C-alpha positions as CSV (number, residue, x, y, z in Angstrom):
1,V,31.2,-2.2,99.7
2,T,33.6,-5.1,99.0
3,L,35.9,-5.2,96.0
4,L,33.9,-8.0,94.4
5,V,30.7,-6.1,94.8
6,S,32.2,-2.8,93.6
7,L,33.5,-4.5,90.4
8,S,30.1,-5.9,89.7
9,I,28.5,-2.5,90.1
10,Y,31.1,-0.2,88.5
11,G,32.3,-2.8,86.0
12,S,35.8,-3.4,84.7
13,N,35.6,0.0,82.9
14,G,34.8,1.8,86.0
15,N,31.3,2.7,84.8
16,F,28.1,2.2,86.6
17,N,27.1,-1.2,85.2
18,L,25.0,-3.6,87.3
19,S,26.0,-6.3,84.8
20,G,29.7,-5.8,85.6
């Protein structure tokens, strides 16, 4: 996935958050 998509999925904390 792209960086933007990965950030939205993993979140800024690196956790699995669909909300980002």
